[in-house]
C-alpha positions as CSV (number, residue, x, y, z in Angstrom):
1,M,10.1,16.5,-28.0
2,E,13.0,15.1,-26.0
3,I,12.7,14.0,-22.4
4,P,16.1,13.9,-20.8
5,S,15.1,11.9,-17.8
6,L,13.8,9.1,-20.0
7,N,16.5,9.0,-22.7
8,K,17.7,5.9,-20.9
9,Q,15.3,3.2,-19.8
10,Q,15.0,2.6,-16.1
11,E,14.3,-1.0,-15.1
12,F,13.2,-2.4,-11.7
13,T,12.8,-6.0,-10.6
14,L,9.6,-6.7,-8.7
15,A,8.3,-9.5,-6.5
16,S,4.9,-9.6,-8.2
17,V,2.3,-7.6,-10.1
18,T,-1.4,-8.3,-9.7
19,D,-3.8,-6.9,-12.3
20,L,-7.0,-5.8,-10.5
21,T,-9.1,-5.6,-13.6
22,S,-7.8,-9.0,-15.1
23,P,-6.4,-11.3,-12.4
24,D,-5.6,-13.9,-15.1
25,S,-3.0,-11.6,-16.6
26,S,-1.2,-11.1,-13.3
27,L,2.6,-11.5,-13.3
28,S,4.4,-13.4,-10.5
29,S,7.9,-14.8,-10.9
30,S,11.4,-14.0,-10.0
31,S,11.8,-12.1,-13.2
32,V,9.0,-9.6,-13.2
33,V,10.3,-6.2,-14.2
34,A,8.9,-2.6,-14.4
35,T,10.3,-0.3,-17.0
36,F,10.1,3.4,-17.4
37,S,10.6,4.4,-21.1
38,Y,9.7,7.0,-23.7
39,V,7.9,5.3,-26.6
40,N,6.2,7.1,-29.6
41,E,6.3,10.4,-27.7
42,V,4.6,8.9,-24.7
43,N,6.1,8.3,-21.3
44,E,5.3,4.7,-20.3
45,L,5.5,2.4,-17.3
46,R,5.5,-1.2,-18.6
47,F,5.2,-4.4,-16.6
48,Q,6.4,-7.8,-18.0
49,E,8.4,-10.9,-17.3
50,S,12.0,-10.4,-18.5
51,D,11.9,-13.6,-20.6
52,S,8.6,-12.8,-22.3
53,S,7.2,-10.1,-24.5
54,D,3.8,-10.3,-22.9
55,G,2.8,-7.5,-20.5
56,F,0.9,-4.3,-20.1
57,S,1.7,-0.6,-20.1
58,F,0.5,2.6,-18.5
59,D,0.6,6.1,-19.9
60,L,2.3,8.1,-17.1
61,S,0.4,11.3,-17.8
62,S,-2.8,9.5,-16.5
63,T,-1.2,7.2,-13.8
64,Q,-1.0,7.6,-10.1
65,L,0.8,5.6,-7.4
66,F,-0.5,5.0,-3.9
67,K,1.2,3.3,-0.9
68,L,-0.5,0.3,0.7
69,G,2.5,-0.7,2.9
70,Q,6.3,-0.6,3.0
71,L,6.6,-3.1,0.1
72,Q,3.2,-2.9,-1.5
73,F,1.7,-0.1,-3.8
74,I,-1.3,0.3,-6.0
75,C,-0.8,1.8,-9.5
76,V,-4.0,3.2,-11.2
77,A,-4.6,5.0,-14.5
78,D,-7.4,6.4,-16.6
79,S,-6.7,4.2,-19.5
80,S,-5.3,0.8,-20.0
81,G,-3.0,-0.6,-22.6
82,S,-0.1,1.1,-24.2
83,A,-0.2,4.4,-25.9
84,M,-1.3,2.6,-29.0
85,E,-4.0,0.6,-27.2
86,K,-5.9,3.2,-25.1
87,S,-9.4,2.5,-23.9
88,S,-11.8,4.5,-21.8
89,F,-11.9,2.4,-18.6
90,S,-9.6,2.6,-15.5
91,R,-6.9,0.0,-14.8
92,G,-5.1,-0.8,-11.6
93,V,-2.3,-3.1,-10.5
94,V,-0.9,-4.0,-7.1
95,I,2.9,-4.0,-7.0
96,K,5.0,-5.8,-4.5
97,F,8.7,-5.2,-4.0
98,R,11.5,-7.4,-2.6
99,D,12.8,-4.8,-0.2
100,E,12.4,-1.2,1.0
101,K,15.4,0.1,-1.0
102,E,13.9,-1.0,-4.3
103,S,10.5,0.4,-3.4
104,K,12.0,3.8,-2.6
105,E,14.0,3.9,-5.8
106,F,11.0,3.0,-7.9
107,C,8.8,5.7,-6.2
108,D,11.5,8.3,-6.8
109,S,11.7,7.4,-10.5
110,F,8.0,7.3,-10.8
111,E,7.7,10.9,-9.5
112,E,10.5,12.2,-11.7
113,C,9.1,10.6,-14.8
114,K,5.5,11.6,-14.1
115,K,6.5,15.3,-13.7
116,D,8.0,15.1,-17.2
117,S,4.9,13.4,-18.6
118,V,2.2,15.8,-17.3
119,K,1.8,18.8,-19.6
120,Q,-0.6,21.7,-19.2
121,G,-4.0,21.0,-20.8
122,S,-3.5,17.2,-21.2
123,S,-7.1,15.9,-21.6
124,L,-8.2,12.9,-19.5
125,P,-11.5,11.1,-19.5
126,N,-12.2,12.3,-15.9
127,G,-11.3,16.0,-16.5
128,T,-8.4,18.1,-17.4
129,V,-4.9,18.1,-15.8
130,V,-4.0,21.8,-15.4
131,S,-0.4,21.0,-14.5
132,A,1.7,18.6,-12.6
133,N,1.2,20.5,-9.3
134,K,-2.1,22.3,-9.7
135,S,-5.6,20.8,-9.7
136,K,-9.1,21.9,-10.2
137,F,-9.4,22.4,-6.4
138,D,-6.4,24.7,-6.5
139,D,-8.0,26.8,-9.2
140,K,-11.0,27.8,-7.1
141,I,-9.5,27.7,-3.6
142,E,-6.8,30.1,-2.5
143,A,-3.6,28.4,-1.3
144,A,-3.6,30.1,2.1
145,S,-7.1,28.9,2.9
146,A,-6.4,25.3,1.7
147,K,-3.2,25.1,3.7
148,M,-5.0,26.2,6.9
149,Y,-7.9,23.9,6.2
150,F,-5.8,20.8,5.7
151,H,-3.6,21.7,8.7
152,Y,-6.7,22.0,10.9
153,Y,-8.1,18.6,9.9
154,G,-4.7,17.0,10.1
155,Q,-4.6,17.4,13.9
156,L,-5.9,14.6,16.1
157,L,-7.4,17.0,18.6
158,H,-9.9,18.3,16.0
159,Q,-10.7,14.8,14.9
160,Q,-11.4,13.9,18.5
161,N,-13.7,16.9,18.8
162,M,-15.8,15.5,15.9
163,L,-15.6,11.9,17.1
164,Q,-16.8,13.0,20.5
165,D,-19.9,14.6,18.9
166,Y,-21.9,11.5,19.8
167,V,-25.0,12.7,17.9
168,R,-22.9,12.9,14.7
169,T,-20.8,9.8,15.1
170,G,-23.7,7.7,16.6
171,T,-26.0,8.7,13.7
172,Y,-23.5,7.7,11.1
173,H,-22.8,4.4,12.8
174,A,-26.6,3.6,13.0
175,A,-27.2,4.7,9.4
176,V,-24.5,2.3,8.2
177,M,-25.3,-0.7,10.5
178,E,-29.1,-0.4,9.9
179,N,-28.4,-0.5,6.1
180,R,-25.9,-3.4,6.0
181,S,-27.5,-4.6,2.7
182,D,-26.2,-1.4,1.0
183,F,-22.6,-2.0,2.2
184,S,-22.2,-5.8,2.3
185,G,-20.0,-7.0,-0.5
186,R,-19.9,-3.5,-2.0
187,V,-17.1,-1.1,-3.0
188,V,-17.2,2.0,-0.9
189,V,-15.4,5.4,-1.2
190,D,-15.0,7.5,1.9
191,V,-14.7,11.1,0.7
192,G,-12.6,13.1,3.1
193,A,-12.0,10.1,5.4
194,G,-10.3,12.0,8.3
195,S,-9.5,9.5,11.0
196,G,-11.0,6.7,8.9
197,I,-13.9,6.1,11.3
198,L,-16.5,6.0,8.5
199,S,-14.3,3.6,6.5
200,L,-14.1,1.3,9.5
201,F,-17.9,1.5,9.9
202,A,-18.3,0.5,6.3
203,A,-15.9,-2.4,6.7
204,L,-17.8,-3.5,9.8
205,A,-21.0,-3.6,7.8
206,G,-19.3,-6.0,5.4
207,A,-18.0,-3.8,2.6
208,K,-15.9,-5.7,0.0
209,H,-13.4,-2.9,-0.1
210,V,-13.2,0.7,1.1
211,Y,-11.1,3.4,-0.4
212,A,-10.5,6.1,2.3
213,V,-9.5,9.3,0.5
214,E,-8.0,12.0,2.7
215,A,-5.9,15.0,1.5
216,S,-4.5,16.1,4.9
217,E,-1.8,14.6,7.0
218,M,-4.6,12.8,8.9
219,A,-4.2,10.2,6.2
220,E,-1.1,8.8,8.1
221,Y,-3.1,8.6,11.3
222,A,-5.9,6.9,9.5
223,R,-3.4,4.3,8.3
224,K,-2.3,3.6,11.8
225,L,-5.8,3.4,13.2
226,I,-6.9,1.1,10.4
227,A,-3.8,-1.1,10.7
228,G,-4.6,-1.4,14.4
229,N,-7.9,-3.1,13.5
230,P,-6.4,-6.0,11.4
231,L,-9.6,-7.8,10.7
232,L,-10.9,-4.8,8.9
233,A,-7.6,-3.3,7.6
234,E,-7.3,-5.9,4.8
235,R,-10.4,-4.4,3.1
236,I,-9.5,-0.7,3.5
237,T,-7.0,1.2,1.4
238,V,-6.1,4.7,2.5
239,I,-5.3,7.1,-0.3
240,K,-3.7,10.4,0.5
241,G,-4.8,13.0,-2.1
242,K,-7.7,15.2,-3.2
243,I,-10.8,13.7,-4.8
244,E,-10.2,16.0,-7.7
245,D,-6.8,14.6,-8.4
246,I,-6.7,10.9,-7.5
247,E,-7.7,7.8,-9.6
248,L,-9.3,4.6,-8.4
249,P,-9.0,1.1,-9.9
250,E,-12.8,0.6,-9.8
251,K,-16.1,2.3,-9.5
252,A,-17.9,2.6,-6.1
253,D,-21.2,1.2,-5.2
254,V,-21.5,3.6,-2.2
255,L,-20.1,7.0,-1.3
256,I,-19.9,7.9,2.4
257,S,-18.8,11.2,3.7
258,E,-19.2,13.9,6.4
259,P,-19.0,17.0,4.2
260,M,-21.3,19.3,6.2
261,G,-20.2,22.7,7.6
262,T,-22.0,25.4,9.5
263,L,-25.1,26.4,7.4
264,L,-24.5,23.0,5.7
265,V,-22.4,24.5,2.9
266,N,-19.5,26.1,4.8
267,E,-16.0,24.8,3.9
268,R,-17.3,24.0,0.4
269,M,-16.7,20.3,0.8
270,L,-20.1,19.4,-0.6
271,E,-18.7,20.3,-4.0
272,T,-16.0,17.7,-3.5
273,Y,-18.7,15.2,-2.5
274,V,-20.6,15.7,-5.8
275,I,-17.3,15.6,-7.7
276,A,-16.6,12.2,-6.2
277,R,-20.1,11.2,-7.2
278,D,-19.5,12.2,-10.8
279,R,-16.1,10.6,-11.0
280,F,-16.4,7.4,-9.0
281,L,-20.0,6.4,-8.2
282,S,-21.6,3.7,-10.3
283,P,-25.0,4.4,-11.8
284,N,-27.7,3.8,-9.2
285,G,-25.0,3.9,-6.5
286,K,-25.9,5.0,-3.0
287,M,-24.8,8.2,-1.2
288,F,-24.6,8.5,2.6
289,P,-25.9,11.2,3.2
290,T,-28.3,11.5,0.3
291,V,-30.0,14.9,0.7
292,G,-29.6,18.0,3.0
293,R,-32.0,20.7,4.1
294,I,-31.2,24.3,5.2
295,H,-33.9,25.4,7.7
296,M,-34.6,29.1,8.3
297,A,-36.8,31.1,10.6
298,P,-36.9,34.7,11.9
299,F,-36.0,35.2,15.5
300,A,-36.3,37.8,18.3
301,D,-33.4,38.0,20.8
302,E,-32.9,41.3,22.5
303,F,-30.1,39.9,24.7
304,L,-28.1,38.9,21.6
305,F,-28.8,42.2,19.8
306,V,-27.7,44.4,22.7
307,E,-24.6,42.2,23.3
308,M,-23.4,42.7,19.7
309,A,-24.3,46.4,19.6
310,N,-22.4,47.0,22.9
311,K,-19.2,45.5,21.5
312,A,-18.7,48.6,19.4
313,L,-19.2,51.0,22.3
314,F,-15.4,50.8,22.9
315,W,-15.0,53.0,19.8
316,Q,-17.3,55.7,21.1
317,Q,-14.6,56.9,23.6
318,Q,-13.6,60.5,22.8
319,N,-10.7,60.5,25.2
320,Y,-8.9,57.2,25.1
321,Y,-5.4,58.1,26.4
322,G,-6.1,61.5,24.8
323,V,-7.2,60.0,21.5
324,D,-10.7,60.3,19.9
325,L,-11.8,56.8,18.8
326,T,-15.2,57.8,17.4
327,P,-14.1,58.0,13.7
328,L,-13.9,54.1,13.7
329,Y,-17.2,53.5,15.6
330,V,-19.4,53.0,12.4
331,S,-16.8,50.6,10.9
332,A,-16.6,48.6,14.1
333,H,-20.4,48.4,14.5
334,Q,-20.6,47.2,10.9
335,G,-17.9,44.7,11.5
336,Y,-19.5,43.1,14.5
337,F,-22.8,42.7,12.6
338,S,-21.1,41.1,9.6
339,Q,-20.3,38.0,11.8
340,P,-22.8,35.2,11.8
341,V,-23.4,34.0,15.3
342,V,-22.7,30.3,16.0
343,D,-24.3,29.1,19.2
344,A,-27.2,26.9,20.6
345,F,-30.3,29.0,21.2
346,D,-33.7,28.4,22.7
347,P,-36.3,27.5,20.0
348,R,-38.8,29.7,21.7
349,L,-36.9,32.7,20.3
350,L,-38.3,31.8,16.8
351,V,-41.2,34.0,15.9
352,A,-42.6,32.1,12.9
353,P,-42.7,28.5,11.7
354,S,-39.6,27.6,9.7
355,M,-39.1,26.9,6.0
356,F,-36.4,24.8,4.4
357,H,-34.3,24.7,1.2
358,L,-33.6,21.2,-0.2
359,I,-30.2,20.2,-1.6
360,D,-30.2,16.8,-3.3
361,F,-26.6,15.5,-3.3
362,T,-27.5,12.9,-6.0
363,K,-28.5,15.6,-8.5
364,M,-26.8,18.9,-7.5
365,T,-24.0,19.9,-9.8
366,E,-20.7,21.4,-8.5
367,E,-21.5,24.7,-10.2
368,Q,-24.9,25.0,-8.5
369,F,-23.1,25.3,-5.2
370,Y,-21.3,28.5,-6.4
371,E,-24.4,30.6,-5.8
372,I,-27.5,29.6,-3.7
373,D,-30.5,31.9,-3.8
374,I,-33.3,31.2,-1.4
375,P,-36.6,33.3,-1.4
376,L,-38.0,33.7,2.1
377,K,-41.6,33.9,3.2
378,F,-42.9,33.7,6.8
379,T,-46.0,34.7,8.8
380,A,-45.2,36.2,12.2
381,S,-46.7,34.4,15.2
382,V,-46.2,37.2,17.7
383,C,-45.9,40.9,17.9
384,T,-42.2,41.6,18.4
385,R,-39.0,43.0,17.0
386,I,-37.3,40.6,14.5
387,H,-33.5,40.7,15.0
388,G,-32.5,38.4,12.1
389,L,-32.7,34.9,10.6
390,A,-31.9,31.7,12.4
391,C,-30.6,28.7,10.4
392,W,-29.8,25.1,10.9
393,F,-29.6,22.0,8.8
394,D,-30.4,18.3,8.6
395,V,-29.4,15.5,6.3
396,L,-31.0,12.2,5.3
397,F,-29.3,8.8,5.0
398,D,-31.7,7.2,2.5
399,G,-30.8,3.6,3.0
400,S,-32.5,0.6,1.4
401,T,-33.6,-0.7,4.8
402,V,-33.9,2.4,7.1
403,Q,-34.2,6.1,6.3
404,R,-32.4,8.0,9.1
405,W,-32.4,11.8,9.6
406,F,-29.6,13.7,11.4
407,T,-30.5,17.2,12.6
408,T,-28.8,20.2,14.2
409,A,-32.1,21.9,15.0
410,P,-32.6,24.1,18.1
411,G,-34.1,22.1,20.9
412,A,-32.5,18.9,19.6
413,P,-29.4,17.4,21.2
414,T,-26.6,19.9,20.5
415,T,-23.9,19.0,18.0
416,H,-20.5,20.6,17.3
417,W,-22.2,22.6,14.5
418,Y,-24.6,24.3,16.9
419,Q,-27.0,26.7,15.0
420,I,-26.2,29.9,13.1
421,R,-27.9,33.3,13.3
422,C,-27.6,36.3,11.0
423,V,-28.3,39.4,13.0
424,L,-29.7,42.6,11.5
425,S,-28.1,45.8,12.7
426,Q,-31.6,47.4,12.2
427,P,-34.4,45.1,13.6
428,I,-37.8,45.2,12.0
429,H,-41.1,45.4,13.9
430,V,-43.9,43.0,13.2
431,M,-47.4,42.2,14.4
432,A,-48.9,38.7,14.8
433,G,-50.1,37.5,11.4
434,Q,-48.0,39.9,9.5
435,E,-46.2,38.5,6.4
436,I,-42.4,38.6,6.3
437,T,-40.6,38.2,3.0
438,G,-37.0,38.4,2.0
439,R,-34.0,36.6,0.4
440,L,-31.0,34.6,1.6
441,H,-28.3,34.8,-1.1
442,L,-25.1,32.8,-0.6
443,V,-22.2,33.4,-2.9
444,A,-19.1,31.1,-2.7
445,H,-15.7,32.6,-2.4
446,S,-12.1,31.3,-2.7
447,A,-11.6,31.1,1.1
448,Q,-13.7,27.9,1.2
449,S,-16.8,29.7,2.4
450,Y,-19.6,32.0,1.4
451,T,-20.7,35.6,1.5
452,I,-24.2,35.9,3.0
453,N,-26.6,38.5,1.8
454,L,-29.8,38.7,3.8
455,T,-32.8,40.9,3.4
456,L,-36.0,40.7,5.5
457,S,-39.0,42.9,4.9
458,A,-42.4,43.3,6.7
459,K,-45.4,43.8,4.5
460,M,-48.4,46.0,5.3
461,W,-50.9,44.2,7.5
462,G,-54.5,44.6,8.6
463,P,-57.5,45.8,6.6
464,G,-56.4,46.7,3.1
465,A,-53.0,45.0,3.4
466,N,-53.4,43.2,0.1
467,Q,-53.3,46.6,-1.6
468,G,-50.2,47.7,0.4
469,G,-46.5,47.0,-0.2
470,I,-43.4,46.8,2.0
471,L,-43.7,48.6,5.2
472,Q,-40.1,48.3,6.4
473,T,-37.0,46.4,5.3
474,S,-33.6,45.6,6.7
475,S,-30.5,43.9,5.2
476,C,-27.0,42.8,6.1
477,K,-23.9,41.2,4.5
478,L,-22.0,38.6,6.4
479,D,-18.9,36.4,5.9
480,L,-19.6,32.8,6.8
481,K,-15.8,32.3,7.1
482,E,-15.6,34.7,10.1
483,P,-18.3,33.7,12.6
484,Y,-18.8,34.8,16.2
485,Y,-18.6,31.6,18.3
486,R,-20.9,32.5,21.2
487,M,-20.5,29.7,23.6
488,S,-21.8,31.7,26.6
489,Q,-25.5,31.0,27.0
490,P,-28.2,33.7,26.8
491,Q,-30.9,34.5,29.4
492,V,-32.3,31.3,31.0
493,Y,-35.9,30.7,30.0
494,P,-38.5,28.8,32.1
495,T,-38.4,25.1,31.6
496,Q,-41.7,23.9,33.0
497,E,-43.4,24.4,29.6
498,P,-42.4,22.4,26.5
499,P,-40.5,24.4,24.0
500,A,-42.3,25.9,21.0
501,Q,-41.9,23.6,18.0
502,S,-39.9,24.6,14.9
503,Q,-39.0,23.0,11.6
504,D,-42.1,21.4,10.1
505,I,-44.4,21.8,13.2
506,H,-46.6,24.9,13.7
507,I,-46.6,26.9,16.9
508,H,-49.8,26.5,18.8
509,S,-51.8,29.6,19.6
510,D,-51.9,28.7,23.3
511,D,-48.1,29.2,23.4
512,L,-48.1,32.6,21.8
513,E,-49.2,34.6,24.9
514,E,-46.4,33.1,26.9
515,V,-43.8,33.9,24.2
516,E,-45.1,37.5,24.0
517,L,-45.0,37.8,27.8
518,L,-41.4,36.5,27.9
519,Q,-40.4,39.0,25.2
520,Q,-42.1,41.9,27.0
521,T,-40.3,40.9,30.2
522,A,-37.0,40.8,28.4
523,N,-37.6,44.3,27.0
524,A,-38.5,45.6,30.4
525,Q,-35.2,44.3,31.8
526,L,-33.1,46.3,29.2
């Protein structure tokens, strides 16, 4: 095969080359050169001193280049040695140029030669390169969704919104600083670094080096922020790219990330988090966060149900400027109830103690996130109408010194995730002590979210209930990608009594009469 762009060798003079895996073999003189060439059907980048035959080569099909500064770059590959001397470990070198003109020309040549070298189906130790411009991420996520996603997180105003979530940011800071022994002298990878705040926390805790990996344009802002903290900046490298695509010169001792979305799994970044684990984390390495839990409980909220049902009343008009809108009423009604509700709600709306589904980030595979099936079983604490399922999440930072939980539970300080509720268009009636069963089935889709299938059923109750079956059932299908952000607060509830407990705490029987009275009062007001 003939590669036109490499028929002629391209040679560049460098200021120095430092081999990260073997400092003793570093090159530093006025005659260090980098050469792009085509040798034995392999595109190579070779570094050597012009008056010596000693040096080392990279196979361009498995090599990537990252900018550290105007004159300094890092070059990493899946294999070291020339095409004739491949091994299975990564190699990295730091390249310094004499001026910006030479660095730009080198980068242009690198990109041109790499495009020629990457062929569809080229096997690499860390996966398969599909093509020069398409990665594993691109295969499962539609382009329009990815473009909007990275555009959103590339804006400072959205990063500010997350930074100003002091529960979120403060918990991460505490989890890192309370576990300095996990970070001090260690190599850290920040997965989806955003503004770089977690990378800076890791450096503050004494990390030996932090690789801040960010695919959006926020990477440039992260570089500016980190450069503005010079005492930490020398130990942080910002890499713009997707975890699925990039290479690193060394394994990580710690992964840190903020990969959680609404219902924990929205945006599908948890898959990227475990991909980073498989590709870059050393055996017995630490993950911050370590595990996550999705909590679920049935709820009763007449105000919310009526609010959602009333939205579709617009389509019941039979004479809207002379037009009958009623043919679209059923579709509109279904559309409103296909939106998960994101807001902060009073925990006293819960009508049964919650249960949770555990996701262990240290063990979960990428494929296990594609479909999550959770069987549901509750015991009603009150006689009421159940309007749906309320969900929230928490995560654990399992540090060597301190174990710290971070929660988005109702009644806890509100975060920018709030809570999420799946509302049934047909509520079900339950009596106190009646068993509620069902299924929460999450199916990932290419818009970086999930389709939610929820079913709740009330079983027979009272004498002879163990011989009976399902008394009534209701189900709904929702798109987690299209939530209803309900920032207006519902009916104000009395505050003189402590809120009913949720999560792992049982509701006391003394509180049940008050909850039932509140619900009866709400029904009377409708």
